[in-house]
Structures are given as C-alpha cells and as structure tokens.
C-alpha positions as CSV (number, residue, x, y, z in Angstrom):
1,M,11.7,12.7,-29.7
2,G,9.2,13.6,-32.5
3,F,10.3,10.5,-34.3
4,L,9.6,8.2,-31.4
5,I,6.1,9.6,-30.8
6,E,5.4,8.6,-34.6
7,V,6.7,5.5,-34.4
8,F,4.6,4.8,-31.0
9,W,1.7,6.3,-32.7
10,A,1.9,4.2,-35.9
11,L,2.2,0.9,-33.8
12,F,-0.8,1.3,-32.0
13,M,-2.8,2.7,-34.9
14,V,-1.5,0.3,-37.6
15,G,1.0,-2.3,-36.4
16,V,-1.4,-3.6,-33.5
17,P,-4.6,-3.5,-35.6
18,I,-3.0,-4.9,-38.5
19,G,-1.2,-7.5,-36.3
20,I,-4.8,-8.8,-34.9
21,F,-6.5,-8.7,-37.7
22,T,-3.6,-10.9,-39.6
23,L,-3.2,-13.3,-36.2
24,A,-7.4,-13.9,-36.7
25,L,-7.1,-14.6,-40.5
26,V,-4.4,-16.6,-40.9
27,W,-5.0,-18.6,-37.4
28,W,-8.4,-19.4,-38.7
29,S,-7.2,-20.4,-42.0
30,L,-4.6,-22.5,-40.4
31,Q,-7.2,-24.2,-37.9
32,S,-9.4,-24.8,-40.5
33,G,-6.8,-26.7,-42.7
34,H,-7.2,-24.5,-45.5
35,F,-3.2,-24.2,-45.4
36,K,-1.1,-26.9,-44.2
37,E,2.1,-25.4,-43.8
38,S,2.4,-23.6,-40.0
39,R,6.3,-24.2,-39.4
40,D,7.9,-22.7,-42.6
41,T,6.9,-19.0,-43.2
42,D,7.7,-19.0,-46.8
43,A,6.1,-22.4,-47.5
44,L,2.8,-20.4,-45.7
45,M,3.3,-17.5,-48.2
46,R,3.3,-19.9,-50.8
47,E,0.1,-21.5,-49.9
48,I,-1.7,-17.9,-49.6
49,K,-0.6,-17.3,-53.1
50,T,-2.1,-20.2,-54.0
51,L,-5.2,-19.5,-52.0
52,T,-5.5,-16.3,-54.0
53,G,-5.0,-17.5,-57.5
54,K,-2.0,-15.6,-58.1
55,K,0.0,-19.3,-58.7
56,K,-2.0,-21.6,-60.5
57,K,-1.1,-25.1,-61.2
58,K,-1.8,-26.7,-64.7
59,K,-2.9,-30.0,-63.2
60,K,-5.1,-30.0,-59.8
61,S,-4.5,-32.8,-57.4
62,K,-6.5,-34.1,-54.6
63,E,-4.0,-31.8,-52.6
64,D,-5.1,-28.9,-54.4
65,D,-8.6,-29.6,-53.1
66,V,-7.5,-27.9,-49.7
67,H,-7.7,-24.4,-51.3
68,D,-10.9,-24.7,-53.6
69,D,-13.0,-21.7,-53.2
70,R,-16.1,-23.3,-52.1
71,K,-14.8,-24.5,-48.9
72,L,-13.8,-20.9,-48.1
73,H,-15.7,-19.0,-45.6
74,P,-16.7,-15.6,-47.2
75,L,-14.6,-13.9,-45.1
76,Q,-11.5,-15.7,-46.4
77,K,-12.9,-15.4,-49.8
78,K,-13.1,-12.0,-49.3
79,W,-9.6,-11.7,-48.3
80,A,-8.6,-14.0,-51.5
81,K,-9.9,-11.4,-53.6
82,F,-7.9,-8.5,-52.0
83,G,-4.9,-10.6,-52.7
84,G,-3.8,-12.0,-49.8
85,G,-0.6,-11.8,-48.1
86,F,0.3,-8.2,-46.8
87,Y,-1.3,-6.2,-49.4
88,G,-4.6,-8.2,-49.4
89,I,-4.5,-8.1,-45.2
90,V,-4.3,-4.5,-45.6
91,A,-6.8,-4.1,-48.1
92,F,-9.1,-6.0,-46.6
93,F,-8.9,-4.4,-43.3
94,T,-9.2,-1.2,-45.2
95,Y,-12.3,-2.3,-46.8
96,L,-13.9,-3.0,-43.1
97,V,-13.0,0.1,-41.9
98,I,-14.1,2.2,-44.6
99,E,-17.5,0.3,-44.8
100,V,-18.3,0.0,-40.8
101,I,-17.5,4.0,-41.0
102,E,-19.9,4.5,-43.9
103,I,-22.5,2.4,-42.0
104,I,-22.4,4.0,-38.7
105,T,-22.4,7.6,-40.6
106,T,-25.2,6.6,-42.8
107,I,-27.3,5.5,-39.7
108,S,-26.3,7.9,-37.5
109,N,-27.3,10.5,-40.5
110,L,-30.7,9.0,-40.7
111,G,-31.5,9.2,-36.7
112,G,-30.7,6.1,-35.6
113,F,-31.3,2.1,-36.5
114,I,-34.9,2.3,-36.2
115,D,-35.0,5.5,-38.8
116,F,-32.5,3.5,-41.1
117,L,-35.1,0.8,-41.3
118,K,-37.7,3.5,-41.9
119,H,-35.8,5.0,-45.0
120,L,-34.7,1.7,-46.4
121,N,-36.0,1.8,-49.9
122,F,-34.8,1.0,-53.4
123,N,-32.4,4.3,-53.9
124,L,-30.9,3.7,-50.4
125,I,-30.0,0.4,-51.5
126,I,-28.6,1.1,-54.8
127,Q,-26.5,4.0,-53.2
128,M,-25.4,1.8,-50.5
129,F,-24.2,-0.7,-53.5
130,V,-22.3,1.8,-55.4
131,A,-20.6,3.0,-52.4
132,A,-19.8,-0.7,-51.7
133,I,-18.2,-0.8,-54.7
134,M,-16.4,2.6,-54.6
135,N,-15.2,1.5,-50.9
136,F,-13.8,-1.8,-52.7
137,V,-11.6,0.7,-54.8
138,S,-10.6,2.6,-52.1
139,A,-9.5,-0.4,-50.7
140,M,-7.7,-1.9,-53.4
141,I,-5.4,1.3,-53.4
142,W,-5.0,1.3,-49.8
143,P,-1.9,3.3,-49.6
144,V,-3.6,6.5,-51.3
145,Y,-6.5,5.8,-48.6
146,W,-4.3,5.7,-45.4
147,M,-1.6,8.4,-47.1
148,R,-4.8,10.7,-47.3
149,R,-5.8,10.4,-43.4
150,V,-2.4,10.2,-42.0
151,E,-1.0,13.3,-41.3
152,T,2.9,12.9,-41.2
153,D,5.8,13.4,-42.9
154,Q,7.1,10.1,-42.3
155,V,4.7,7.8,-44.0
156,W,7.4,5.1,-44.1
157,I,7.2,4.6,-40.6
158,W,3.5,3.6,-41.1
159,F,4.0,1.1,-43.7
160,A,7.0,-0.1,-41.7
161,M,4.8,-0.8,-38.7
162,A,2.1,-1.9,-40.7
163,Y,4.3,-4.5,-42.4
164,A,5.7,-5.6,-38.5
165,G,2.1,-5.9,-37.5
166,Y,1.4,-8.2,-40.3
167,W,4.4,-10.5,-39.7
168,C,4.3,-10.6,-36.2
169,G,0.6,-11.8,-36.8
170,L,1.2,-13.9,-39.1
171,K,4.1,-15.5,-36.9
172,L,2.1,-15.7,-33.9
173,A,-0.5,-17.8,-35.6
174,Q,2.0,-20.0,-36.8
175,V,2.8,-20.4,-33.2
176,L,-0.4,-21.0,-31.8
177,I,-0.8,-23.4,-34.2
178,Q,2.3,-25.7,-33.4
179,N,1.6,-25.1,-29.9
180,R,-2.0,-26.5,-30.4
181,S,-0.8,-29.5,-32.5
182,Q,2.0,-30.3,-30.0
183,S,-0.4,-30.5,-26.9
184,V,-2.8,-32.7,-29.1
185,T,-0.5,-35.2,-30.0
C-alpha cells in the first residue's frame, strides 16, 4: 500500500506539474514556429538540442534561422540555457519554484509588498542578485535539490514520475499542434 501511495503522491507532486510545464513550453515553442517537427518525437528532440546549442552545424542555412536566439522569448532562452529536453525542463521548473518561494519569503519577512518596496535598497538588490545566481546553480543540480526536499526511500519513483510527466507533456503538445494544423487546413 505504501508503494501505491508513493506513486500517487509523486504523480501529483512531480509528474503533473512537470507535464503541464512541458506542455506549455513545448506547445508555445511549436506554436511560435521555433520547432518545425510536431509529428516525430525523436526529430523534435533533435530540434530541441539544436535550440540549446548542444548540436551545432558548421554551416548556417536559412532553415537554421528558426533556432536563432534573437527570435526566442526570454523564457524560451532561459529554457535553452538550462539545456532543453527533460533535464532542461526540470532545471527551469526548479529554478522558477526556488525563485517564487524566495520572493514570497523575502516579501513576507519584510512585512508585505509595500514594506518590501520601502526596504528596497542597493544591499537588498545585491543580495537578490547573489541569491538568483545561487538559485541558478541549485536548479542546474536539481536532482540534489529535490532529493533534499522529498522524504522517501524510493527516489526512483519520483524521477520516473517526473520523466513520465515530461514525456506526456511533450506528446500532448505535439498532438495539440497536429490537431490545430489539421483543423486549419
């Protein structure tokens, strides 16, 4: 019974959020034309690697302009900086979770948003900048970050649910784009 509870808990705490986050990022990237391949998952994964700069071509053609960083939204650029793919999605998600928690904590420790604005000074800005860099490092080593926060002896279930969420989000984004393109034609 404990195993099923662990699977259920991991599904809703990790699988569903990663799935939704993946769906949103990949669908948005497909929708905005940053990826051409919406049918073949392997081809889409290769395009994601190209976006992140992991696989660079020696000659740049007109088709490669689709992956030009200058055309990417800042959120898509951040995803690319984290490496794209499963690792990049979870790292980016982790970064957002850490930042949101830290911002909420900072604001509540200072007595609310108005008091936060009153206390905003050079030292606080420097502290926030340093914290953002540390949060980036924590996000890059996201397995360590999450293993410290999840109290379980079956960590593999949490990783499996995270990957399952990623895979489902990726596939659902492809299906939504395919259905949209079929209904347009």
